[in-house]
C-alpha positions as CSV (number, residue, x, y, z in Angstrom):
1,M,0.0,0.0,0.0
2,G,2.8,2.4,0.8
3,W,1.7,5.8,2.0
4,P,-0.7,6.5,-0.9
5,G,-2.9,3.5,0.0
6,R,-2.8,4.4,3.7
7,I,-3.9,8.1,3.2
8,C,-6.6,7.1,0.8
9,G,-7.8,4.3,3.0
10,A,-8.0,6.7,5.9
11,A,-10.0,9.2,3.8
12,C,-12.4,6.4,2.8
13,S,-12.8,5.4,6.4
14,R,-13.8,9.0,7.2
15,G,-16.6,8.8,4.6
16,H,-14.8,10.3,1.6
17,D,-15.4,8.7,-1.8
18,V,-11.8,8.4,-3.0
19,T,-10.3,6.4,-5.8
20,L,-6.5,6.0,-5.8
21,Y,-4.4,5.6,-8.9
22,N,-0.8,5.2,-7.7
23,L,1.2,5.8,-10.9
24,G,4.7,5.5,-9.3
25,V,7.3,3.5,-11.1
26,R,10.4,2.2,-9.3
27,G,13.6,4.1,-10.2
28,E,12.0,6.9,-12.2
29,T,13.6,10.3,-12.1
30,S,11.9,13.7,-12.4
31,Q,12.7,13.6,-16.1
32,D,10.8,10.3,-16.5
33,I,7.8,11.8,-14.6
34,K,7.9,14.9,-16.8
35,R,7.7,12.7,-19.9
36,R,4.7,10.6,-18.9
37,W,2.6,12.1,-16.2
38,R,-0.1,13.9,-18.2
39,A,-0.7,11.0,-20.6
40,E,-1.2,8.6,-17.7
41,A,-3.2,11.0,-15.5
42,A,-5.7,12.2,-18.2
43,P,-7.6,9.0,-18.7
44,R,-8.1,8.6,-15.0
45,M,-9.6,12.0,-14.4
46,L,-13.3,11.6,-15.2
47,A,-15.4,14.5,-16.3
48,G,-17.7,15.9,-13.5
49,M,-15.7,14.2,-10.7
50,N,-13.6,16.1,-8.1
51,C,-10.1,15.1,-9.1
52,A,-6.7,16.1,-7.7
53,M,-3.1,15.0,-8.0
54,V,-0.5,14.4,-5.4
55,F,3.1,14.3,-6.7
56,A,6.1,12.7,-5.0
57,F,9.3,12.5,-6.8
58,G,13.0,13.5,-6.6
59,L,14.5,10.7,-4.6
60,N,15.7,8.9,-7.7
61,D,17.3,12.1,-9.0
62,C,19.6,11.8,-5.9
63,V,21.1,8.5,-6.9
64,L,24.8,8.7,-7.4
65,V,25.9,6.3,-10.2
66,D,29.4,4.8,-10.1
67,D,30.5,7.5,-7.6
68,A,30.5,9.9,-10.4
69,K,27.2,11.5,-11.4
70,L,23.8,12.1,-10.0
71,R,21.0,10.8,-12.1
72,A,19.7,14.4,-12.2
73,E,21.4,17.4,-10.8
74,P,19.4,19.7,-8.5
75,G,19.0,22.3,-11.2
76,Q,17.5,19.8,-13.6
77,T,15.2,18.5,-10.8
78,A,14.0,22.1,-10.3
79,I,13.4,22.5,-14.1
80,N,11.4,19.3,-14.3
81,A,9.4,19.9,-11.1
82,R,8.5,23.4,-12.2
83,A,7.3,22.2,-15.7
84,V,5.2,19.3,-14.3
85,L,3.6,21.2,-11.4
86,T,3.0,24.4,-13.3
87,E,1.0,22.4,-15.9
88,A,-0.7,20.2,-13.2
89,K,-1.9,23.0,-11.0
90,A,-3.3,24.9,-14.0
91,W,-5.4,21.7,-14.7
92,L,-6.4,20.3,-11.3
93,P,-5.6,20.9,-7.6
94,S,-2.1,19.6,-6.9
95,L,0.0,18.9,-3.9
96,F,3.7,17.8,-3.6
97,I,5.1,15.4,-1.0
98,G,8.9,15.8,-0.7
99,P,11.4,12.9,-0.6
100,A,12.0,11.1,2.7
101,P,15.4,10.4,4.2
102,V,17.0,7.0,3.7
103,D,19.4,4.9,5.7
104,D,22.5,5.9,3.7
105,T,24.8,3.7,5.7
106,R,23.6,0.8,3.6
107,S,23.8,-0.1,0.0
108,P,20.5,0.6,-1.7
109,P,18.5,-2.0,-3.7
110,L,19.7,-2.8,-7.2
111,L,18.4,-0.1,-9.5
112,I,20.6,0.0,-12.6
113,A,22.1,-3.3,-13.7
114,G,25.9,-3.3,-13.7
115,K,26.2,0.0,-11.9
116,K,27.3,0.9,-8.4
117,I,24.8,3.2,-6.9
118,R,24.5,5.2,-3.6
119,I,21.9,7.4,-2.2
120,Q,23.0,9.9,0.5
121,N,20.8,12.1,2.7
122,I,23.0,15.1,1.9
123,Q,21.8,15.0,-1.7
124,I,18.2,14.4,-0.7
125,A,18.4,17.4,1.7
126,E,19.5,19.5,-1.3
127,A,16.7,18.2,-3.5
128,N,14.2,18.8,-0.7
129,Q,15.3,22.5,-0.5
130,V,15.2,22.9,-4.3
131,L,11.7,21.3,-4.6
132,A,10.4,23.3,-1.6
133,R,11.6,26.5,-3.2
134,V,10.1,25.7,-6.6
135,M,6.8,24.8,-5.1
136,A,6.7,28.0,-3.1
137,E,7.5,30.0,-6.3
138,I,4.6,28.4,-8.2
139,D,2.2,28.3,-5.2
140,V,1.9,24.5,-4.9
141,P,1.6,23.2,-1.3
142,Y,4.7,21.3,-0.4
143,L,5.1,18.9,2.5
144,D,8.7,18.7,3.8
145,V,8.8,15.1,5.2
146,F,12.6,15.0,4.9
147,T,13.0,17.4,7.8
148,Q,10.2,15.8,9.9
149,L,11.5,12.3,9.5
150,T,15.2,13.2,9.8
151,E,14.3,14.4,13.3
152,N,12.3,11.3,14.2
153,P,14.3,8.5,15.9
154,Q,11.5,6.0,15.2
155,W,11.9,6.6,11.4
156,H,15.7,5.8,11.6
157,E,15.0,2.6,13.6
158,L,12.4,1.5,11.1
159,M,14.7,2.3,8.1
160,K,17.2,-0.2,9.6
161,Q,14.5,-2.9,9.2
162,G,13.7,-2.1,5.6
163,D,16.1,-2.1,2.6
164,G,17.5,1.3,3.5
165,V,15.3,3.1,1.0
166,H,11.8,1.7,1.6
167,P,10.6,1.4,5.2
168,P,8.6,-1.5,6.6
169,G,4.9,-0.9,7.1
170,Q,5.3,1.1,10.3
171,G,7.5,3.5,8.4
172,Y,4.8,4.1,5.9
173,D,2.3,4.6,8.7
174,L,4.6,7.4,10.1
175,L,4.8,9.0,6.7
176,A,1.0,8.7,6.1
177,Q,0.3,10.3,9.5
178,S,2.3,13.3,8.5
179,I,0.2,13.7,5.3
180,L,-3.1,13.0,7.0
181,N,-2.5,15.9,9.5
182,W,-1.3,18.2,6.7
183,E,-3.7,21.1,6.3
184,P,-3.5,21.2,2.4
185,W,-4.4,17.5,2.3
186,C,-7.3,18.0,4.7
187,R,-8.5,21.0,2.7
188,L,-8.4,18.9,-0.5
189,L,-10.8,16.5,1.2
190,G,-12.9,19.3,2.5
191,Q,-12.3,18.5,6.2
192,P,-10.7,20.3,9.1
193,S,-7.1,19.3,9.8
194,I,-6.5,16.9,12.7
195,P,-5.0,18.5,15.9
């Protein structure tokens, strides 16, 4: 379920009629999202329905390949995010959930065959700042989960149980709780935020 299934399940349990389409693809960068998001979202947005989009990308941009090059430099992440979210918010209400910290003391799961990869929180922190700045400039609500979870000892313990990049279920519960209490998400559902 990840966090998308958890937040939509919680919305349904509160009486909201929510249909979730999780269009995430493992390993995709912001450039990949930019290339495909509209074509995949459009058929799922039914006329006459209250539709919205929640974006979450940027972590895969921070992957360092063969200790030499990031899959996308922060400036390119900014360009891609600005292009995607400017178009998205002109079409439908849109939110952005920033990337979460990883356990960067461990080797991440295989992502690119034959390549050595690393993901470090220092790069994620930079991407988080870049994405937050871009979303502020184009007036798209941005949830900085990186800072929240970096300061949460429970998150770090849970990340040791997962693969270093993806937490076990309780980690997704923590992430989902941050989103469920976030005022822009609550406003999207037409409900007051949870104290």
